[in-house]
Each structure stands twice: as C-alpha cells, then as structure tokens.
C-alpha positions as CSV (number, residue, x, y, z in Angstrom):
1,X,-31.3,-22.4,-68.2
2,X,-34.2,-20.8,-66.4
3,X,-36.3,-19.3,-69.2
4,X,-38.5,-21.5,-71.3
5,X,-37.7,-21.7,-75.0
6,X,-41.4,-21.8,-75.9
7,X,-44.2,-19.5,-74.7
8,X,-45.5,-20.2,-71.2
9,X,-49.1,-20.7,-72.5
10,X,-47.8,-23.4,-74.9
11,X,-46.0,-25.2,-72.1
12,X,-49.1,-25.1,-70.0
13,X,-51.3,-26.2,-72.9
14,X,-49.0,-29.1,-73.8
15,X,-48.9,-30.3,-70.1
16,X,-52.6,-30.1,-69.7
17,X,-53.4,-32.0,-73.0
18,X,-51.0,-34.8,-72.0
19,X,-52.5,-35.0,-68.5
20,X,-56.0,-35.2,-69.8
21,X,-55.1,-37.7,-72.4
22,X,-53.4,-40.0,-69.8
23,X,-56.4,-39.6,-67.5
24,X,-58.8,-40.6,-70.2
25,X,-56.5,-43.5,-71.4
26,X,-56.2,-45.0,-67.9
27,X,-60.0,-44.6,-67.4
28,X,-60.7,-46.5,-70.7
29,X,-58.1,-49.2,-70.1
30,X,-59.8,-50.3,-66.8
31,X,-59.2,-50.6,-63.1
32,X,-56.4,-53.0,-63.3
33,X,-54.1,-50.3,-64.6
34,X,-54.5,-48.4,-61.4
35,X,-54.3,-51.2,-58.9
36,X,-51.4,-53.5,-58.1
37,X,-49.0,-53.3,-61.0
38,X,-47.8,-56.4,-62.8
39,X,-44.3,-56.1,-64.3
40,X,-46.0,-55.7,-67.7
41,X,-48.1,-52.7,-66.4
42,X,-45.0,-51.2,-64.8
43,X,-43.1,-51.4,-68.1
44,X,-45.9,-49.8,-70.0
45,X,-46.0,-47.0,-67.5
46,X,-42.3,-46.3,-67.8
47,X,-42.5,-46.3,-71.6
48,X,-45.6,-44.1,-71.6
49,X,-43.8,-41.5,-69.4
50,X,-40.9,-41.4,-71.7
51,X,-43.1,-41.2,-74.9
52,X,-45.2,-38.3,-73.6
53,X,-42.2,-36.4,-72.2
54,X,-41.4,-34.9,-75.5
55,X,-45.0,-33.9,-76.0
56,X,-44.9,-31.9,-72.8
57,X,-41.5,-30.3,-73.2
58,X,-41.4,-29.8,-76.9
59,X,-38.1,-28.2,-78.0
60,X,-37.7,-26.8,-74.5
61,X,-35.4,-28.4,-72.0
62,X,-35.0,-25.4,-69.6
63,X,-35.4,-25.7,-65.9
64,X,-38.1,-23.1,-65.9
65,X,-40.1,-24.9,-68.6
66,X,-39.9,-28.2,-66.7
67,X,-41.1,-26.5,-63.5
68,X,-44.0,-24.8,-65.4
69,X,-45.0,-28.2,-66.9
70,X,-44.9,-29.9,-63.5
71,X,-46.9,-27.1,-61.9
72,X,-49.6,-27.3,-64.5
73,X,-49.9,-31.1,-64.1
74,X,-50.1,-30.7,-60.3
75,X,-52.7,-28.0,-60.6
76,X,-54.7,-30.0,-63.1
77,X,-54.6,-33.0,-60.8
78,X,-55.8,-30.9,-57.9
79,X,-58.6,-29.5,-59.9
80,X,-59.7,-32.9,-61.2
81,X,-59.6,-34.3,-57.6
82,X,-61.6,-31.3,-56.3
83,X,-64.2,-31.6,-59.1
84,X,-64.7,-35.3,-58.7
85,X,-65.1,-34.9,-54.9
86,X,-67.8,-32.3,-55.4
87,X,-69.6,-33.7,-58.4
88,X,-71.1,-37.2,-58.4
89,X,-71.7,-37.0,-62.2
90,X,-68.1,-36.1,-63.0
91,X,-66.9,-38.8,-60.5
92,X,-68.9,-41.5,-62.3
93,X,-67.5,-40.3,-65.6
94,X,-63.8,-40.3,-64.5
95,X,-63.7,-43.1,-61.9
96,X,-64.6,-46.7,-62.5
97,X,-67.4,-48.3,-60.6
98,X,-66.8,-51.3,-58.4
99,X,-67.4,-54.7,-60.1
100,X,-68.8,-57.8,-58.3
101,X,-66.5,-60.8,-58.9
102,X,-68.0,-63.3,-56.4
103,X,-71.6,-63.3,-55.1
104,X,-72.7,-65.8,-52.4
105,X,-70.0,-68.3,-53.1
106,X,-70.3,-68.2,-56.9
107,X,-67.6,-66.8,-59.1
108,X,-69.0,-64.4,-61.7
109,X,-66.8,-65.5,-64.6
110,X,-68.3,-62.9,-67.0
111,X,-67.2,-60.1,-64.7
112,X,-63.8,-61.6,-64.2
113,X,-63.4,-61.7,-68.0
114,X,-64.7,-58.2,-68.6
115,X,-62.3,-56.8,-66.0
116,X,-59.4,-59.0,-67.1
117,X,-58.9,-60.5,-63.6
118,X,-57.6,-64.0,-63.5
119,X,-58.7,-66.8,-61.1
120,X,-55.2,-66.7,-59.6
121,X,-55.6,-63.0,-58.8
122,X,-59.0,-63.6,-57.2
123,X,-57.7,-66.5,-55.2
124,X,-54.7,-64.5,-54.0
125,X,-57.1,-61.7,-52.8
126,X,-59.1,-64.3,-51.0
127,X,-56.0,-65.7,-49.3
128,X,-54.9,-62.2,-48.2
129,X,-58.4,-61.9,-46.6
130,X,-58.0,-65.3,-44.8
131,X,-60.5,-67.2,-47.0
132,X,-59.6,-70.6,-48.3
133,X,-62.6,-71.5,-50.4
134,X,-64.9,-69.4,-52.6
135,X,-67.9,-71.0,-50.8
136,X,-67.0,-68.9,-47.8
137,X,-67.2,-65.6,-49.7
138,X,-70.4,-63.5,-49.6
139,X,-68.9,-61.0,-52.0
140,X,-65.6,-60.2,-53.7
141,X,-65.5,-56.8,-55.3
142,X,-63.0,-55.2,-57.7
143,X,-62.7,-51.7,-56.3
144,X,-62.2,-48.5,-58.2
145,X,-58.5,-48.4,-57.3
146,X,-57.9,-51.9,-58.7
147,X,-57.8,-53.8,-55.4
148,X,-60.1,-56.7,-54.6
149,X,-62.2,-56.5,-51.4
150,X,-63.4,-59.9,-50.0
151,X,-66.4,-60.1,-47.6
152,X,-66.8,-63.4,-45.9
153,X,-70.0,-65.2,-45.0
154,X,-71.0,-65.0,-41.4
155,X,-71.9,-68.3,-39.9
156,X,-75.5,-68.5,-38.6
157,X,-76.3,-65.1,-40.2
158,X,-79.6,-64.4,-41.9
159,X,-80.2,-66.8,-44.8
160,X,-77.1,-68.8,-44.0
161,X,-77.0,-72.5,-43.1
162,X,-76.1,-73.1,-39.5
163,X,-72.5,-73.5,-38.7
164,X,-71.3,-77.0,-38.0
165,X,-69.6,-77.3,-34.7
C-alpha cells in the first residue's frame, strides 16, 4: 500500500514528463484553454486528466507512488512559476502575450479569428464592463489568462470628440 511498485526515479520522471507535456500543450493550444472554460473545454480537461493518469502511475497504484507523483508535479509547478517570475525570456516562451481585439472602437476581426474568440464572447466581456457599443471601447485585450479586459473611451479626452450633453 505505501511502497511504490516502480522505482522512485521512474515515478518522478513519468510525472515530470507528463507535466511538461501538458504545459506545452496548453501553451500551444492558446489562451482560451486557460481562461473561462466552456463545457467543451471542461470535458477535454477531464478526459486529458484520465488519459495521462496511467502515464504517470504506470503499473503502480500504491499510495506512496501517488504521493510521489503529486509531489513532483507540485515541485515542477513551483519551479516553473519561479523561473517565469525571474526570467522574462522564459516567461515569453511559456506564457502567451496579450492580444488586442478592439482598438479605438474598431473590432480587429483577424485577431478574434486567430485567438478563436467569437463576437458573442467579446460582446459579453463588454457588457460585463458596462459598455453597450464597441464605439465606446478604446481597447479590448485578450489577456494571458484568457480573460478579456475592456478599456472604455474617456469623454473629452485627448483626441476624442467632445461629449454631447
């Protein structure tokens, strides 16, 4: 029950390889995988966790083996977070850059398409920010975490038409 059926180094190696694979896979698939999950995204996550479970545990289902695997994943996650905090180069490699979706009241459809963000999702983010029309948006940005930030235009600001009263 307590002792792993495979060597500790193999358990650690399996866990680390699966962690790095998933980190890379989520980086490649884009920001939307990390942000608000759709039912489809949630289903994929559940299936992925079940699929990679066997790759981590191998023929070992001992309590000790599971704890070793979990500890390695937590340690790897801590180290990746620490390295990305300290190194801008690694952070750029592992984390997605923000993407501009709306600029000065104009929707950038090419960016929406490349990030697989629908107009409905953009409009929902605008509504959450209290903005009714895209013309009132200075910028909308798809952030690294998958959320959409909306920056409204300020009436009578520099370069803005005067507000109608």
